[in-house]
N, C-alpha and C positions, 0 to 999 in steps of 0.2 A: 726212465726211472727217477731222474732228478726232478722232472715235472710232477710226478706222483708224490715224491717226498715233500715238495713245496705245498701241494694241495693238502696233504695230511697235516702239515704244520699249521696252515691257515685254519683248517677245521678245528684243530685242538685249541688254538688260541681264541677261536670264537666261543668255544665252550667255557673256557676260563683263561684269563691272561696268565702267561708264564707256563702254560701246560706243555708247550713244545720244548721249552728249555728243560723242564722236568723230564720229559720223554727222552731227551738226549742222555740225561743221566741214567734213567731207567734202562735204556738200551745198553749203555756201558756196563751196568750191573748185570744184565742178562748175559752179555758176551762173556763176562767174567765167571758167572756162576753156573751157566748151563752146561759147559763141558765138564766141570767138576761133578755136577749132579749125575751126569751120564756115567762118568768114570766110577763113581761110588756105587751106582746101581748095578753096573755090569760086573764090578769086582766082588760085591757082596752077594749078589743073587737075590731072588725074591724072599727067601726065608730069613736070611741075615738082615736084609733091608727091613723086614717086619720086626725083627728082634731089636734093631736100632731104634725104631719108633717106640717100642715098649720100654726100652731102657731109659729113654729121656722123658717118657710120658709123665710119670709121677713127679720127678723133681721140677720139670718144666711147668707143670700145672701149679705146683706149690709156689714156685718163683713168680709166675705170672699173677697168681692170686695175691701174693705178698706185696706187690707194688700198689695194690688198691687202686688201680688204673690211674695213678697220678700222671703217668706218661701221656694219657689222653686229656685228663682234666686240665693240665697245665696249658695245653693249646687253647682251650676255650677261655681260660682266665686271661690269657695274653691277648687273643684276638678280640675279645669283648671289652678290652681295656680295664680289666679289674686289677691286674697286677703287672709290674714291669718284668722284663727278662731277668734283670738282676735279682729281683725279689723271688722269682721263680726258681733260680738256681740256689739261692740261699735256703729256700724251703726244701729243695730236693736233697741237698746234702744232710740237712737236719733229719728229714724223714728216713733217709737211707740208713743212717747210723742206728736209729732206734728200731726200725723194722728188721734189720739184720739180726739183732739179738733174738728175735722171735722166729723169723722165717728159716734161718739156716738149721737150727735144731729140729724144727718141724719137718723140713724137707728130708733130713737124714732119717728121722723116725718113720715117716710115711714110706720112704723108699725101702727101708729094711723090712717093713711089714707087708710089702706088695708080693704076695706069694705066687703070682703068675710067672715070676722070674726065678731062676736059680739063685742061690746065695751069692756067688761071685758077681753075677749081673746086678743084684740088689746093691752090693757094695759099690759098684760102678755108678749106679744111680745116686747113691748117697754122696759120693764124691762130687758129682755135678751140682749138688745143692749149694756148695760153697761159692758158686758163681753169682749168687743173688745180688750182692751189692754192686758188682761190676755191671751186671745186666740192667739194673735199675738206673744207675748213674748214666750209663751210655745211652740207653733208650730215651730217657727223659731229656738229656742234653740235646739229642738229635731233634726232639720235638720242640724244644725251646728255640733252637736255631730257625726252624721253618716258621714257627708262629711269630717270631720277631722279624720275619721277612728275608732271612738268609737261606735261600734255597741251596746255594753252593755249600754253605756250612753244613747243612744236613747231609747232603750227598757226599761230601768229602768223608764223613764218618761211615756212611754206608759202603762207599767204594773201598775204604780201608777194611771193613768187615768182610766183604766179598772177595777182595783181592788177596787178603791174607788166607782166606779159606781155600781159594784155588791153589795158591802157592804151597800150602801145607798138605792138601790132598794129593797134588802131583808129586810132592817130595815123598810122602808116605808110600805112594804107589811104586815109585822107582826104587825105594828102599825095601819094598815088599813088606811093609808094616801096615798096610791099609786093612783095618779091622774095626769091629765095633768099639773096643776100648780106645783105640787111637783116635777115632772120630769123635768120641765123647770129649776127650782131652782137647781136640781141635776146636770144638764148639766153645769151650771155656776160653781158649787162647784168643780167638778172634774177637770176642767181646772186649778183652783187655786192650787189644791193639786199636779197636775202634774208639774206645774211651780216650786213649792217649792222644790220638789224632784230634779228637774234639777239644781236649784240654789245651792243645797248642794254640787254638784260635779263640780261646775263651775270653781273653781280655777285650777283644773287639766287640763282643756280644754284650758284656755286662754293663749296661747303662740303665738309667731310670731310677725311680724312687724305691727305697726299701723301707719296710715297716720297722718300728722300734720294738714292738712286742715279739715274743716268741711265735714261731709259725704255729697256727692252730691245727689241730688234728681233725677238726670237724669235717672238712671236705673229704678226707679219707674215710672217716667213720660213716658219713652219710652215703658214700658210694660203695662201701665194702660189700654189703649183702648182695646188691645187684651184680657186682663184679664177680663175687664168688659163684653165683649162679651162672654167669656168662662163661667163666673159666671152664666150668665143667661141661656146659652145653656146647661150647666150641670144640671141645674134644670128644663130644658125644659120638661122633662118627667113628673115631679111633677106638673108643671104649666098646662101641657096639660091634665093630668088626672083630675085636678080640674075644667077644662073647658068642656072637652068632656066626662068625666066619672062621678063618684060619690065618696063620702067619703069612701064608702065600697070598691070600686075597688082600690082606692088609698091606703087604708089600706091593701088590699091583696098584692098589688105591693110592698109596703114598708116591709111587713112581709116576703114575699117570698125572696126578695133581702137579707134580714137578714139571711135567711137560706143558702144562697150561700156563707157564710163566708169562707169556705175552699178554694174557688177560690182566694179571697182576701188574704188569709193566704199565699198561695204559691207565688202569685204575689208580695206581700210586701217583702217576704223573698228574692226573686230573686233581687228585686230592691235595698233593703238595702244592701245585700251582694255585689252587683255590684258597688254601689256608694262608699262603703268603701274599696273595694279590687281591682277593675279593674283600669287599666291605660287608662283613657278616652282620652288621647292624641294620641292614636294609633287606626286609623280607622278599621284595620283588626280585632283587638280584639273585637271592638264594633259590627262589622257585624257578627262575629262568635257567640257572646253572643245572639244577636237578633234571629239568625237562630235557636239556641237551645231553646230559649224561645217559639218560634212558635210551635215547636214540643211538648214541655211540655204542653202548653195551649191547643193544639188541642186534645191531649190525655185526658185532663181533661174534655173538652166539650163533647167528645164522651162518656166518662164514666158517666157524669151527665145525658145526654139525655137517654142513655140506662137504667140506673138505675131508673130514674124518670118515665120512661114509665111503670115500674112494680109497684113502690111503691108510686108514686106521689099522687094518689087519697087518700090513707090512711094517708099519711104523714101530710098533713095539718090538718086533723081532730084530729090526735093523738097528734101532737106537739103544734098546735096553738089553737085548740078548734073548736066548731061547727060553730061559726060565719064566719070562713074562708073556710068552706066546699065547697063553690061554686067557689073558685078561683083556682082549680087545673089545669085548662086549661092554666093558665099563667106560670106554672112552667118551662116547656122546653123553652119557649120563653124568660123568664126572665134569664134562664141559659145562653142563647145565648147573651143577652144584657151584662151580667156581664163578661163573658169570652172575648168577643170582645172588651169591654171597657178596660179590664186589659191588653190585648195585645197592643192596641192602645196607652195606657199610657206608656208602656215600650218603644215603638218606639219613641214617642214624647220626653220623658225625655232624651233619648239617645242623641238627638240633643243638648239639653240644657247642659247636663253634659259634652259633648265634646267641649263646647265652641262655638257652632254654634247658638249663641243667636238670630241673625237676622232671620235665617231659622226657628228657634223655634217659634218666634213671628209671622212670616208670616203664618205658618201652624195653629197656635192657632187661628188667626183671621179668616182664611178661613173655618176651621173646625167648629168654633162656629156658623158662619152664616149658613152654610149648615145643621148643626144639628137641629137648630131651624126650618129651612124650611122643612126638612124631617119629623121631629116629628109632627109639627103642621099641615102640609099639609096632611100627611097620617092619623093623628089623626082626622082631620076634615072629611076625606073621609071614614075611616074605624074604627073610634072610638078607643077603647082600643088596639085592635090588630094592628092597624096602628101605634100607638105610639111606641109599642115594635119593630115593623119592622123598623121604622124610626131610632130608637136608634142603631140597629144592622148595618144598611146600612151606617150610618154616621161614626161609628167606623171603619168599613172595609175601607171606603174611606180614613180615617186618616192614617191607616197603609200603604196604597199604596203610598200616597203622601210623608210620612216620609221616606219610602224606597227609593224613588227617590232622596231625598236630602242627605240621608246617603251614597248613592252610588256615590256622586259627587266628590270623590277624597279627597284631603288633607283638614284638618280642617282649617276653616277660623278664624283668631284671631280678636277679637273685643275689643276695649277699654272699661273699666268699666266706 
């Protein structure tokens, strides 16, 4: 076992320096979050698990949209040497203040108008909208840490997020308070805890030049429309399940996706290690990294499909409970959705981290439109199976288009 672990570490570090260190952190996060996820799924059951997804769907979409993807853009600005970490944090606090004035009321209004939920659940969604400033500050600070080369700084915030989630879920379970309303409150609380942990180490991070003028809103405005489209497209599967499926199938999908955490574990480890360690101004290094990523993810998909063919039927009943027993057919398809999405994310972020912001935004716009078309058209035609196939096809398309732009020679520099 020790020999196998050493081999895995060597393979990961050949893909990108620092990946094995990131994987250690990701493994810790999985150890923390996986039991809590199982506890939530078994306690709520398939229908309430689906209800939880719908309650946070509208406010989470508005909150994500409201950040104008600054959490992502800031990584590219730092790794391509356009701004310093200190300037990045200055802009983050400035943007958060003004965006909160718009996004919080918008989230409340959108939540109250979402008639798929009963009025008490709409109120619950509206309350969650107040988490916007905490979510934006915490998420962006984590990105600044890793872009500035501090892998440990980023993961200390994520450990605080997941660790507090586990503690609160277990506490709610033993107090017999584990429910949809209490979990929505928990989601709010853990973002606050993560931000506090990040702020404790902030003084070590803030160095470099800051600009004299006020932070420009042009990066946010330029990326807003592509991000709006992506926000809706990334949740297209959930929206489609709510229209063409049922709360039970939505619950199956959400729970099975949670079981695929090892895929996200490896993908996040590769991405965090590459952001902190690779020289993104050299196209050849970027292309080698992506080639190795494809090989690693392909092996994961093969292993998941083969393994789940033998144990998939028993796994749902054993881990999640009897109410999930009829969802075993979704396991291999969901595995494909998760793996293809992980690979597409690596390709897309490579453009942004290399400074190819315009190409990044073009693909983001095109992919978002096509994902919605594929998911809803195939969902309308083939129901739940069509939704899953649509997700896979759209991610494969994204990889192909990103590959074309990555192969286009020297990096194009853009002004911030």
